[in-house]
Every structure is written in structure tokens, then in C-alpha cells.
C-alpha positions in Angstrom: 8.8 0.6 13.9 9.9 3.6 11.7 8.0 2.1 8.7 4.7 1.9 10.9 5.2 5.4 12.0 5.5 6.6 8.4 2.5 4.5 7.2 0.0 5.3 9.8 -0.3 9.1 9.3 -0.6 8.4 5.5 -3.3 5.7 5.7 -5.2 7.9 8.2 -5.1 10.8 5.8 -5.7 8.7 2.8 -8.7 6.5 4.2 -11.4 9.0 4.1 -10.9 9.8 0.6 -10.2 6.0 -0.4 -13.8 5.1 1.2 -15.3 7.9 -0.4 -14.1 7.0 -4.0 -15.3 3.6 -3.5 -18.9 5.1 -3.1 -18.7 7.5 -6.1 -16.2 5.3 -8.3 -18.7 2.4 -8.4 -21.5 4.5 -10.0 -18.9 6.1 -12.1 -18.0 2.7 -13.5 -21.5 1.9 -13.9 -21.9 4.8 -16.3 -18.7 3.8 -18.2 -20.0 0.5 -18.9 -22.9 1.9 -20.2 -20.9 3.7 -22.8 -19.0 0.4 -23.7 -16.0 0.5 -21.4 -14.9 -2.9 -20.1 -13.7 -3.2 -16.5 -10.0 -3.2 -17.6 -10.5 -0.1 -19.7 -12.3 1.7 -16.8 -9.5 0.8 -14.5 -6.8 2.1 -16.9 -8.8 5.2 -17.7 -9.2 6.0 -13.9 -5.6 5.4 -13.3 -4.2 7.5 -16.4 -6.8 10.4 -16.5 -7.7 10.3 -12.9 -10.5 12.8 -12.6 -13.8 12.0 -11.2 -15.8 15.2 -12.5 -14.1 14.6 -15.9 -15.1 11.0 -16.3 -18.6 11.4 -14.9 -18.8 14.3 -17.6 -17.4 12.1 -20.4 -19.7 9.4 -19.7 -22.9 11.8 -19.6 -21.8 13.5 -22.8 -21.2 10.2 -24.6 -24.6 8.8 -23.4 -26.3 11.9 -25.1 -24.4 11.6 -28.3 -22.2 14.8 -27.7 -19.5 15.1 -30.5 -15.9 14.3 -29.6 -14.2 17.6 -29.9 -17.1 19.1 -27.8 -16.5 16.5 -25.2 -12.7 17.1 -25.0 -13.3 21.1 -24.9 -15.8 20.6 -22.0 -13.6 18.1 -19.9 -10.5 20.2 -20.6 -12.2 23.4 -19.2 -13.4 21.7 -16.2 -10.0 20.1 -15.5 -8.1 23.5 -15.6 -8.9 23.7 -11.8 -5.8 21.1 -11.4 -3.6 23.8 -12.4 -4.6 25.8 -9.2 -4.2 22.9 -7.0 -0.6 22.2 -8.1 0.4 25.8 -7.9 -1.2 26.1 -4.4 1.0 23.2 -3.2 4.0 24.0 -5.0 5.7 25.9 -2.2 5.5 22.8 0.0 7.2 20.7 -2.5 10.0 23.0 -3.2 12.7 20.7 -1.8 11.2 17.4 -3.6 13.0 15.9 -6.5 11.6 16.6 -9.9 10.2 13.1 -10.6 8.6 13.0 -7.3 7.1 16.5 -7.8 5.7 15.4 -11.2 4.3 12.3 -9.9 2.7 14.3 -7.1 1.3 17.0 -9.5 0.0 14.3 -11.7 -2.1 12.5 -9.0 -3.5 15.2 -7.2 -7.3 15.6 -7.2 -10.0 17.8 -5.5 -10.2 15.7 -2.4 -6.3 14.6 -2.0 -5.6 18.5 -2.4 -7.7 19.4 0.5 -6.4 16.7 2.6 -2.6 17.3 1.9 -3.1 21.1 2.3 -4.6 20.7 5.8 -1.6 18.4 6.5 1.1 20.5 5.2 -0.4 23.5 7.1 -0.8 21.7 10.5 1.9 19.0 10.2 5.6 20.1 10.1 6.5 16.4 9.5 4.4 16.2 6.5 6.3 16.0 3.2 6.2 15.3 -0.6 6.7 11.6 0.0 3.6 11.3 2.5 1.6 13.6 0.2 2.3 11.5 -3.1 1.6 8.4 -1.2 -1.9 9.8 -0.2 -2.4 10.7 -4.0 -1.4 7.1 -5.2 -3.6 5.4 -2.4 -6.5 7.4 -3.3 -5.9 7.0 -7.1 -5.7 3.2 -6.8 -8.9 3.0 -4.7 -10.7 5.1 -7.3 -9.5 2.9 -10.2 -10.5 -0.1 -8.6 -13.8 1.1 -7.6 -14.4 2.1 -11.4 -13.4 -1.3 -12.5 -15.9 -2.9 -10.1 -18.5 -0.6 -11.2 -17.9 -1.7 -14.8 -18.2 -5.3 -13.7 -21.6 -5.0 -11.9 -23.0 -2.1 -14.1 -24.8 -4.4 -16.5 -26.7 -5.9 -13.6 -27.5 -2.7 -11.8 -30.2 0.0 -12.6 -28.9 3.1 -10.7 -30.8 6.2 -11.8 -28.7 8.8 -13.3 -29.6 11.5 -10.7 -28.4 9.5 -8.0 -25.1 8.7 -9.8 -24.5 12.5 -10.4 -25.1 13.1 -6.7 -22.3 10.8 -5.8 -19.6 13.3 -6.7 -21.2 15.8 -4.6 -21.6 13.7 -1.6 -18.0 13.2 -1.0 -17.3 16.9 -0.9 -20.0 17.4 1.6 -18.3 14.5 3.6 -15.0 16.1 3.4 -16.4 19.6 4.5 -18.4 18.1 7.4 -15.2 16.6 8.7 -13.3 20.0 8.8 -12.8 22.1 11.7 -15.7 24.7 11.6 -13.5 28.0 12.0 -14.7 31.3 10.5 -12.6 31.1 7.3 -14.1 27.5 6.5 -17.6 28.7 7.0 -17.0 31.8 4.9 -15.4 29.9 1.8 -18.1 27.2 2.2 -20.9 29.7 2.0 -19.4 32.1 -0.6 -18.5 28.9 -2.9 -22.2 27.5 -2.5 -23.8 31.0 -3.3 -21.4 31.5 -6.0 -22.4 28.3 -7.9 -26.1 28.8 -7.2 -26.0 32.4 -8.7 -24.1 31.4 -11.6 -26.2 28.2 -12.3 -29.3 30.6 -12.1 -27.4 32.8 -14.8 -27.3 29.7 -17.1 -23.4 29.2 -17.0 -23.7 25.3 -16.6 -20.8 23.3 -15.5 -18.4 26.2 -15.5 -20.4 27.6 -12.6 -18.7 25.0 -10.5 -15.3 26.1 -11.2 -16.2 29.9 -10.9 -18.2 29.3 -7.7 -15.1 27.5 -6.1 -12.9 30.6 -7.1 -15.3 32.7 -5.3 -14.8 30.8 -2.1 -10.9 30.9 -2.6 -11.1 34.6 -3.1 -13.4 35.0 0.0 -10.9 33.2 2.0 -7.9 35.2 0.8 -10.0 38.5 1.5 -10.6 37.3 5.0 -6.8 37.4 5.7 -4.6 35.0 7.4 -5.9 31.9 8.9 -7.8 32.3 12.0 -6.5 30.6 15.0 -9.7 30.5 16.9 -10.6 27.0 18.1 -7.0 25.8 18.1 -7.1 24.6 21.7 -3.6 25.7 22.7 -3.8 29.2 21.4 -5.6 32.0 23.3 -6.0 35.6 22.9 
């Protein structure tokens, strides 16, 4: 009974991310197959490096013959956002053991960060163990989807534009599923406008990271989280 009670909320939190990772992991695996990765290599890369944006970028850069050092620099720059995620969630893991906290930090991604941050904020029973379980379940689905994409890749002809949009689509789904409070709208609009303006200025991939920071700053400037729409709270 207690096991079911513990597993149910974790699965409920992880399932949307897992299903989303299947839809974007397969195209990512297809691209990895195009650059010569076997299904096993795609699985191991996804389970160890575990960065959707980074893996899409590596494949795209490899396909156009980008030098290795340039690839490493570009992917490293885009992946610096992971430091922000770990820092933002660190207060919620203050009581966790070091091995558990390290495992959590090593497996957090954009999507699992959003899911866990919301759970930590709204559910007092949410803890480091449940949050890490969400990360690991999401990681396994991502790695498995990449391997599947590498298997079927040679038989598919998916346009590059569609594969590139696959990463964007999961963020749209996660955003649509959130409660549309004032802070959510402000952060989303500020981030979108930030990315558009920075892209127009020619900043390239870094525009995504900087645009996300614009949204974060907008949310901070808005003040404490609004309680509007929280059914049980009334002014």
C-alpha cells in the first residue's frame, strides 16, 4: 500500500515528460544514426550525457562538418543552464544525502526541473527521493527513445526542420499544462520576446539561454508567487 502511494505520484509527475521524450527522442536517435552512432551508442550517450538540446546540437554540427573543439564549446555553452537548475533546486535537497543529491543534480533536465520545482512548491510530501525518481524515469525513456530512433533511422526520411521542432514542441506541451496564473503568462511572454529579439540580433543558439534568463528575471521582478486561481485562497 505504501509502495503504491509512493510510486503513483512519481509516475503521475514523470509520465508527461516520458511521453514527450519518446516523441523527441526518436527524431534525435534518427539524427544520431545519420552521424554513425549505433543504437547501443545512442542509448549510452543519452543515459550519460543526457541533454536533448546538446544531443540535437551535436548531431546537427557533426552533419555539417563542424570541428570537434567548436562542437564541444557550443554544447558546453548551451549546457551551462544546468547549473542554474541545480542551484534553484538545491534548497529543497538540503536534507538529502550527498550521493542522492549528486545523482539528482546529474539527471536533472529542462523538463524534469519544471516538474520537480512545481511539485516542491505545491506538495509538502515531495522529497529528494521522489524528485530523483522522476529524473531517472525520464532519463530511461529518453535513452530508450534515442536507441529506437537509431534503429529505425535508416528506414525513415524525416525532414531536418521537423526534427528540430521536436525539441520545441515538448516545452509548448509543458507550458500548456501549467496553471495560467499571471506570473506564468509574464514569464512565458518575456522569454519568447527575449528569444525573438536576440535571434533577430544574430546571437544564434545562445539567444535561447539568454531569453530564458529574461523570463526568469521577469518572474523575480514580479514578486512573490501569485496565489490567484488557487481555489482555496480568497482575498
